[in-house]
Backbone as JSON, one array per atom type, in Angstrom:
{
  "sequence": "MFRSGLRATTLAAVVVAGVVAAPAVAQAQPGATGAAAGRSMVVGLGHFVYDEPNTEGHRIWFGVQAVAASEGSAHGRFLYRHELADGALVAQGWADVTCLRVTGNVALFTAIVPEGQGAAKNHGFYVKIIDAGRGPDQIVDAQATNGSERPPTGCFDPETDLPPGSPTRPRYPVLAGGYAVHAATVPPLERRERPLP",
  "N": [[3.99, 14.99, 19.0], [5.59, 16.76, 17.51], [8.11, 15.66, 17.92], [7.87, 13.22, 16.53], [7.43, 14.17, 13.91], [9.85, 15.49, 13.47], [11.64, 13.34, 13.61], [10.7, 11.84, 11.42], [11.31, 13.61, 9.34], [14.09, 13.64, 9.57], [14.68, 10.93, 9.02], [13.75, 10.84, 6.41], [15.67, 12.44, 5.16], [17.86, 10.77, 5.51], [17.06, 8.59, 3.93], [17.11, 9.76, 1.37], [19.86, 10.42, 1.25], [20.95, 7.84, 1.39], [20.01, 6.76, -0.98], [21.28, 8.36, -2.88], [23.88, 7.6, -2.39], [23.94, 4.95, -3.12], [24.39, 3.2, -5.96], [22.82, 1.13, -7.12], [20.29, 1.61, -6.13], [19.8, 4.07, -7.15], [18.84, 3.63, -9.65], [16.13, 3.61, -9.45], [15.17, 6.17, -9.69], [12.61, 8.2, -10.9], [12.97, 9.67, -13.31], [15.05, 8.35, -14.56], [14.59, 5.55, -14.76], [11.57, 3.8, -15.01], [8.09, 2.94, -14.64], [7.23, 3.14, -17.27], [9.38, 2.25, -18.68], [9.26, -0.45, -18.56], [9.65, -1.36, -16.0], [8.89, -2.11, -12.62], [8.2, -0.27, -9.64], [8.74, 0.96, -6.26], [8.57, 3.56, -3.96], [9.22, 5.64, -1.16], [8.48, 6.96, 2.15], [7.29, 6.12, 5.26], [5.37, 6.32, 8.3], [4.14, 4.44, 10.98], [2.2, 2.91, 13.64], [2.57, 0.23, 15.81], [0.09, -2.04, 17.16], [0.02, -4.4, 18.5], [0.19, -7.18, 20.88], [2.87, -6.89, 23.19], [4.18, -5.08, 21.56], [2.68, -2.82, 21.48], [1.99, 0.49, 20.68], [4.54, 0.96, 19.73], [6.63, 2.8, 17.59], [7.12, 2.98, 14.14], [9.2, 3.5, 11.34], [9.46, 3.17, 7.91], [11.45, 3.29, 5.11], [11.8, 3.17, 1.61], [13.25, 2.53, -1.55], [13.01, 1.09, -4.49], [13.43, -0.97, -7.4], [12.19, -3.11, -9.93], [13.32, -5.01, -12.57], [12.22, -5.92, -15.9], [12.89, -8.6, -16.35], [12.79, -9.64, -13.84], [14.73, -9.25, -11.84], [15.63, -7.46, -8.85], [16.47, -4.39, -7.27], [17.53, -2.25, -4.65], [17.08, -0.18, -1.71], [16.29, -0.37, 1.69], [15.2, 1.27, 4.54], [14.96, 1.35, 8.08], [13.43, 2.22, 11.19], [12.84, 1.77, 14.56], [11.04, 2.51, 17.36], [10.3, 2.63, 20.86], [7.17, 3.28, 22.62], [7.7, 5.49, 24.2], [9.63, 6.79, 22.8], [12.21, 5.81, 22.93], [14.98, 4.38, 21.28], [14.87, 1.32, 19.57], [15.82, -0.14, 17.36], [17.62, 0.56, 14.34], [18.48, 0.93, 10.91], [19.6, -0.42, 7.76], [18.68, -2.33, 4.84], [19.15, -4.59, 2.09], [17.16, -4.66, -0.79], [15.82, -7.55, -2.07], [13.86, -8.67, -3.57], [11.09, -7.68, -5.51], [7.74, -7.3, -6.18], [5.11, -6.13, -8.04], [1.7, -5.45, -8.3], [-0.77, -3.79, -9.77], [-1.75, -1.38, -7.51], [-0.33, -2.41, -5.41], [2.54, -3.34, -3.67], [4.85, -5.88, -3.07], [7.66, -6.64, -1.2], [10.95, -7.83, -0.35], [13.49, -7.42, 2.03], [16.79, -7.8, 3.06], [18.89, -7.68, 5.82], [22.25, -6.95, 5.49], [25.09, -9.05, 6.21], [26.95, -8.16, 9.03], [25.98, -5.56, 9.22], [24.76, -3.55, 11.57], [23.23, -4.82, 14.64], [21.53, -6.92, 14.22], [21.31, -10.23, 13.08], [21.0, -12.22, 10.21], [18.48, -11.13, 9.48], [15.33, -10.52, 8.12], [13.01, -8.58, 6.26], [9.67, -8.6, 5.3], [7.46, -7.14, 3.33], [4.37, -5.54, 2.62], [2.92, -3.1, 0.72], [0.21, -0.96, 0.28], [-0.75, 1.28, -1.95], [-2.74, 3.93, -1.56], [-3.39, 6.07, -3.11], [-4.83, 9.14, -2.89], [-5.73, 8.75, -0.33], [-4.89, 7.47, 3.01], [-2.05, 5.39, 2.87], [-1.54, 1.81, 3.27], [0.14, -0.65, 5.27], [1.72, -3.78, 5.69], [3.63, -6.0, 7.58], [6.08, -8.58, 8.07], [8.59, -10.33, 9.88], [11.73, -12.03, 9.79], [13.99, -13.09, 12.11], [17.25, -13.15, 13.45], [17.98, -15.86, 13.02], [19.75, -19.0, 12.5], [20.45, -19.29, 9.88], [20.59, -17.58, 6.69], [17.71, -15.68, 5.94], [14.83, -16.41, 3.77], [14.93, -14.96, 0.48], [13.07, -14.37, -1.44], [9.92, -12.95, -2.66], [6.98, -12.69, -0.68], [3.57, -12.61, 0.41], [2.81, -11.05, 3.36], [0.31, -11.23, 4.49], [-0.97, -13.48, 3.53], [0.79, -15.57, 2.94], [2.22, -16.66, 5.07], [3.74, -19.2, 7.2], [1.75, -22.08, 8.17], [-0.2, -21.71, 11.13], [0.97, -19.38, 11.95], [0.57, -16.15, 13.46], [-2.02, -13.9, 12.37], [-1.19, -11.16, 10.36], [-1.63, -7.73, 10.89], [-3.07, -4.97, 9.0], [-1.68, -1.79, 8.81], [-2.46, 1.65, 9.0], [-0.74, 4.22, 7.27], [0.54, 6.85, 9.0], [1.98, 9.17, 8.69], [3.69, 10.58, 5.94], [4.18, 8.49, 3.03], [3.74, 6.23, 0.21], [4.7, 5.57, -3.17], [3.58, 3.47, -5.62], [4.31, 1.76, -8.53], [3.36, -0.11, -11.23], [4.9, -2.05, -13.78], [4.62, -1.1, -17.17], [3.64, -2.45, -20.23], [4.79, -1.91, -23.43], [2.65, -1.31, -26.26], [2.18, -3.82, -28.78], [3.82, -3.53, -31.87], [2.16, -2.71, -34.86], [2.16, -4.68, -37.67], [2.39, -4.87, -41.06], [1.19, -7.5, -42.87], [1.63, -9.61, -45.6], [-1.09, -10.73, -47.56], [-2.15, -14.15, -47.79]],
  "CA": [[3.82, 15.06, 17.57], [6.75, 17.41, 16.93], [9.22, 14.72, 17.91], [7.66, 12.29, 15.43], [7.65, 14.88, 12.67], [11.29, 15.73, 13.35], [12.27, 12.06, 13.29], [10.34, 11.48, 10.05], [12.1, 14.46, 8.46], [15.47, 13.15, 9.63], [14.77, 9.66, 8.29], [13.62, 11.14, 4.99], [16.98, 12.89, 4.7], [18.71, 9.58, 5.45], [16.64, 7.83, 2.76], [17.65, 10.44, 0.19], [21.32, 10.25, 1.25], [21.24, 6.45, 1.07], [19.73, 6.55, -2.39], [22.34, 9.01, -3.63], [25.12, 6.86, -2.19], [23.84, 3.56, -3.59], [24.08, 3.2, -7.39], [21.74, 0.2, -7.48], [19.02, 2.23, -5.78], [19.61, 5.25, -8.0], [18.09, 3.23, -10.83], [14.7, 3.8, -9.22], [14.77, 7.54, -9.92], [11.59, 8.18, -11.93], [13.44, 10.18, -14.58], [16.01, 7.44, -15.17], [13.87, 4.33, -15.12], [10.26, 3.84, -14.39], [7.12, 1.97, -15.13], [7.15, 3.2, -18.72], [10.53, 1.53, -19.24], [9.08, -1.87, -18.3], [10.1, -1.66, -14.64], [8.01, -1.79, -11.51], [8.95, 0.42, -8.59], [8.1, 1.47, -5.06], [9.42, 4.56, -3.32], [8.53, 6.43, -0.15], [8.81, 6.91, 3.56], [6.05, 6.15, 6.02], [5.39, 6.11, 9.74], [2.93, 3.82, 11.52], [2.34, 2.52, 15.05], [2.09, -1.12, 16.11], [-0.88, -2.16, 18.25], [-0.02, -5.82, 18.85], [0.75, -7.48, 22.21], [4.32, -6.72, 23.38], [4.7, -3.97, 20.75], [1.66, -1.79, 21.4], [2.5, 1.85, 20.76], [5.86, 1.1, 19.13], [6.59, 3.65, 16.4], [7.93, 2.38, 13.08], [9.4, 4.23, 10.09], [10.03, 2.37, 6.83], [11.76, 4.01, 3.88], [12.19, 2.23, 0.56], [13.34, 2.92, -2.95], [13.37, -0.16, -5.15], [12.97, -1.14, -8.77], [12.28, -4.48, -10.47], [13.44, -5.03, -14.02], [11.22, -6.78, -16.55], [13.26, -10.01, -16.24], [12.52, -10.09, -12.49], [15.72, -8.87, -10.83], [15.24, -6.29, -8.07], [17.54, -3.68, -6.59], [17.02, -1.14, -3.87], [17.51, 0.0, -0.33], [15.2, -0.29, 2.66], [15.65, 1.81, 5.81], [13.98, 1.14, 9.13], [13.66, 2.78, 12.53], [11.85, 1.21, 15.48], [11.11, 3.17, 18.66], [9.27, 2.33, 21.86], [6.14, 4.32, 22.72], [8.28, 6.68, 24.83], [10.63, 7.37, 21.9], [13.52, 5.17, 23.05], [15.34, 3.65, 20.08], [15.04, -0.13, 19.65], [16.69, -0.55, 16.26], [17.56, 1.29, 13.09], [19.51, 0.49, 9.98], [19.2, -0.58, 6.37], [18.7, -3.68, 4.28], [19.12, -4.65, 0.63], [15.95, -5.23, -1.38], [16.18, -8.73, -2.86], [12.72, -9.07, -4.39], [10.0, -6.71, -5.6], [6.65, -7.73, -7.06], [4.07, -5.1, -8.02], [0.47, -5.73, -9.03], [-1.64, -2.63, -9.58], [-1.28, -0.44, -6.5], [0.21, -3.19, -4.28], [3.93, -3.78, -3.81], [5.42, -6.83, -2.11], [9.11, -6.68, -1.33], [11.75, -8.44, 0.7], [14.76, -6.74, 2.26], [17.62, -8.58, 3.96], [19.98, -6.93, 6.45], [23.49, -7.63, 5.13], [25.97, -9.51, 7.29], [27.84, -7.13, 9.58], [25.32, -4.26, 9.33], [23.94, -3.49, 12.77], [23.3, -5.93, 15.59], [20.66, -8.01, 13.79], [21.94, -11.21, 12.2], [20.02, -12.98, 9.43], [17.18, -10.47, 9.67], [14.63, -10.24, 6.88], [11.74, -7.85, 6.29], [8.73, -9.0, 4.24], [6.57, -5.98, 3.44], [3.31, -5.29, 1.64], [2.47, -1.7, 0.74], [-0.95, -0.68, -0.54], [-0.77, 2.7, -2.28], [-4.15, 4.31, -1.59], [-3.59, 7.32, -3.85], [-4.99, 10.33, -2.03], [-6.03, 8.34, 1.04], [-3.71, 6.94, 3.7], [-1.55, 4.09, 2.44], [-1.54, 0.77, 4.3], [1.36, -1.44, 5.27], [1.71, -5.04, 6.44], [5.0, -6.52, 7.6], [6.48, -9.75, 8.85], [10.05, -10.32, 9.95], [12.5, -13.2, 10.22], [15.05, -12.45, 12.87], [18.3, -13.8, 14.23], [18.07, -17.31, 12.86], [21.1, -19.49, 12.24], [20.69, -19.23, 8.44], [20.05, -16.41, 6.01], [16.28, -15.88, 5.67], [14.47, -16.45, 2.35], [15.06, -13.68, -0.2], [11.99, -14.18, -2.39], [8.75, -12.19, -2.21], [5.73, -13.35, -0.3], [2.59, -11.71, 0.99], [2.72, -11.33, 4.8], [-1.08, -11.47, 4.91], [-1.52, -14.75, 3.06], [1.81, -16.58, 2.67], [2.98, -17.07, 6.26], [3.59, -20.62, 7.5], [0.56, -22.44, 8.95], [-0.1, -21.49, 12.56], [1.5, -18.04, 12.24], [-0.51, -15.18, 13.73], [-2.4, -13.02, 11.27], [-0.53, -9.86, 10.37], [-2.6, -6.67, 10.64], [-2.77, -3.84, 8.14], [-1.54, -0.54, 9.55], [-2.51, 2.86, 8.18], [0.44, 5.08, 7.33], [0.09, 8.06, 9.68], [2.73, 10.31, 8.13], [4.44, 10.14, 4.76], [3.43, 7.64, 2.12], [4.5, 5.47, -0.78], [4.23, 5.53, -4.55], [3.75, 2.14, -6.21], [4.09, 1.81, -9.98], [3.52, -1.38, -11.93], [5.49, -1.93, -15.11], [3.7, -1.08, -18.29], [4.19, -3.14, -21.39], [4.43, -1.13, -24.62], [1.79, -2.06, -27.18], [2.88, -4.45, -29.89], [3.79, -2.75, -33.1], [1.36, -3.29, -35.93], [2.99, -5.0, -38.82], [1.63, -5.23, -42.25], [1.52, -8.84, -43.35], [1.03, -9.86, -46.92], [-2.19, -11.7, -47.57], [-1.71, -15.39, -48.41]],
  "C": [[5.02, 15.7, 16.91], [7.93, 16.46, 16.86], [9.08, 13.73, 16.76], [7.93, 12.95, 14.09], [9.13, 15.13, 12.42], [12.01, 14.44, 12.98], [11.95, 11.63, 11.86], [11.13, 12.31, 9.05], [13.55, 14.0, 8.42], [15.62, 11.86, 8.86], [14.6, 9.88, 6.8], [14.94, 11.61, 4.41], [17.94, 11.72, 4.58], [18.36, 8.73, 4.24], [17.22, 8.45, 1.5], [19.15, 10.26, 0.12], [21.69, 8.82, 0.89], [21.03, 6.16, -0.4], [20.83, 7.17, -3.24], [23.62, 8.21, -3.55], [25.1, 5.46, -2.77], [23.46, 3.54, -5.06], [22.93, 2.28, -7.77], [20.38, 0.82, -7.2], [18.75, 3.41, -6.69], [18.84, 4.9, -9.27], [16.61, 3.52, -10.68], [14.26, 5.25, -9.4], [13.78, 7.59, -11.08], [12.07, 8.7, -13.29], [14.35, 9.21, -15.31], [15.35, 6.15, -15.63], [12.53, 4.41, -14.44], [9.35, 2.82, -15.01], [7.06, 1.97, -16.65], [8.29, 2.43, -19.38], [10.43, 0.03, -18.96], [9.55, -2.29, -16.93], [9.03, -1.28, -13.64], [8.85, -1.11, -10.44], [8.07, 0.77, -7.41], [9.09, 2.43, -4.41], [8.6, 5.29, -2.26], [9.07, 6.21, 1.25], [7.52, 7.03, 4.33], [6.27, 5.81, 7.48], [4.07, 5.48, 10.16], [3.22, 3.35, 12.94], [1.74, 1.13, 15.24], [1.05, -1.09, 17.22], [-1.05, -3.63, 18.68], [0.52, -6.04, 20.27], [2.29, -7.42, 22.17], [4.93, -5.65, 22.49], [3.7, -2.82, 20.65], [2.28, -0.41, 21.62], [3.89, 2.04, 20.18], [5.73, 1.85, 17.81], [7.6, 3.14, 15.37], [8.0, 3.34, 11.9], [10.04, 3.26, 9.1], [10.24, 3.29, 5.63], [12.23, 3.01, 2.85], [12.29, 2.95, -0.76], [13.86, 1.7, -3.67], [12.75, -0.23, -6.53], [13.14, -2.61, -9.16], [12.32, -4.38, -11.98], [12.45, -6.03, -14.6], [11.58, -8.26, -16.45], [13.14, -10.53, -14.81], [13.55, -9.71, -11.44], [15.26, -7.6, -10.12], [16.47, -5.71, -7.38], [16.91, -2.58, -5.76], [17.55, -1.15, -2.45], [16.28, 0.21, 0.53], [15.8, 0.23, 3.96], [14.56, 1.62, 6.85], [14.41, 1.83, 10.41], [12.5, 2.31, 13.4], [12.08, 1.86, 16.84], [10.02, 2.62, 19.57], [8.27, 3.48, 21.9], [6.69, 5.6, 23.33], [9.37, 7.33, 23.97], [12.01, 6.74, 21.98], [13.78, 4.29, 21.82], [15.53, 2.17, 20.38], [16.03, -0.59, 18.59], [16.55, 0.42, 15.11], [18.69, 0.8, 12.19], [18.96, 0.39, 8.58], [19.33, -2.03, 5.95], [18.65, -3.57, 2.76], [17.82, -5.29, 0.17], [16.38, -6.37, -2.31], [15.07, -9.17, -3.79], [11.69, -7.95, -4.36], [9.0, -7.24, -6.61], [5.52, -6.72, -6.92], [2.9, -5.55, -8.88], [-0.48, -4.57, -8.74], [-1.03, -1.66, -8.59], [-0.66, -1.13, -5.28], [1.63, -3.64, -4.6], [4.26, -4.75, -2.7], [6.92, -6.77, -2.3], [9.74, -7.32, -0.12], [13.05, -7.67, 0.8], [15.52, -7.51, 3.34], [18.75, -7.7, 4.5], [21.29, -7.65, 6.11], [24.32, -8.0, 6.37], [26.87, -8.37, 7.74], [27.21, -5.75, 9.7], [24.4, -4.28, 10.55], [24.06, -4.75, 13.61], [22.47, -7.13, 15.14], [21.42, -8.94, 12.84], [20.84, -12.01, 11.52], [18.61, -12.45, 9.64], [16.58, -10.14, 8.3], [13.32, -9.52, 7.13], [10.92, -8.28, 5.08], [7.57, -8.01, 4.33], [5.58, -5.93, 2.28], [2.87, -3.84, 1.81], [1.3, -1.57, -0.22], [-1.0, 0.83, -0.72], [-2.22, 3.11, -2.47], [-4.39, 5.61, -2.36], [-3.68, 8.49, -2.91], [-5.31, 9.98, -0.58], [-4.78, 7.83, 1.73], [-3.33, 5.56, 3.16], [-1.66, 3.1, 3.59], [-0.29, -0.07, 4.15], [1.16, -2.67, 6.15], [3.15, -5.54, 6.43], [5.1, -7.77, 8.44], [8.0, -9.75, 8.84], [10.57, -11.69, 10.35], [13.72, -12.64, 10.91], [15.97, -13.42, 13.57], [18.3, -15.32, 14.17], [19.51, -17.71, 12.6], [21.46, -19.43, 10.76], [20.09, -17.96, 7.87], [18.58, -16.66, 5.7], [16.0, -15.91, 4.17], [14.49, -15.05, 1.73], [13.94, -13.4, -1.19], [10.83, -13.39, -1.79], [7.65, -13.12, -1.71], [4.85, -12.33, 0.41], [2.47, -12.01, 2.48], [1.3, -11.51, 5.33], [-1.53, -12.88, 4.57], [-0.48, -15.87, 2.95], [2.66, -16.99, 3.87], [2.79, -18.56, 6.51], [2.33, -20.89, 8.31], [0.8, -22.24, 10.45], [0.47, -20.13, 12.93], [0.35, -17.1, 12.54], [-0.78, -14.31, 12.52], [-1.71, -11.68, 11.44], [-1.55, -8.77, 10.04], [-2.11, -5.67, 9.6], [-2.72, -2.59, 9.01], [-1.69, 0.64, 8.61], [-1.22, 3.65, 8.36], [-0.02, 6.44, 7.86], [0.78, 9.31, 9.16], [3.56, 9.77, 6.98], [3.56, 9.31, 3.86], [4.34, 7.04, 1.07], [3.86, 5.61, -2.15], [4.58, 4.16, -5.11], [3.41, 2.24, -7.68], [4.36, 0.44, -10.57], [4.11, -1.12, -13.3], [4.39, -1.89, -16.16], [4.39, -1.73, -19.47], [3.81, -2.33, -22.62], [3.59, -1.96, -25.57], [2.62, -2.66, -28.31], [2.75, -3.59, -31.14], [2.92, -3.48, -34.13], [2.29, -3.54, -37.11], [2.08, -5.42, -39.96], [2.1, -6.62, -42.7], [0.89, -9.04, -44.72], [-0.08, -10.9, -46.8], [-1.7, -12.98, -48.26], [-2.28, -15.57, -49.79]]
}
């Protein structure tokens, strides 16, 4: 448990450092832009454990800070760390958020590992985060990896939008950390006095 907590703390520091170093991600700072400014956002760091065949017990950390403007463009940074059950590192790195769609307490986002960053080529993460408020958040992910072409950059739900025949993606509870999901709010229309006809 201490090793996991230490790694989560270290990754949290990396997320903060990455956000400070990346101007596009800095837009997601709640004081600078937020849901009240007509932007949706997701921010946080979470740890969960896979329980699927060939990855049972693998420990995953996902960190994200992303914002979507009212016209639909998205900017942000996604950090990942994947360890085996014994703590051996499988992969870690970062990806650029290319799409963010928020509805209520659910965020869907896509993050693509840029060319030349790490060993993964044409790797895409498709993530769904359910912000449970005071309860444990939930996360669903699907990945496109090492294809010959860049993976799709748009948002899709890894629970419902996978190609036919794909295995169902499970929801994982976030065991440590968590995420804040904020949907854009639209300011009320101004009342205007209109002359009577």
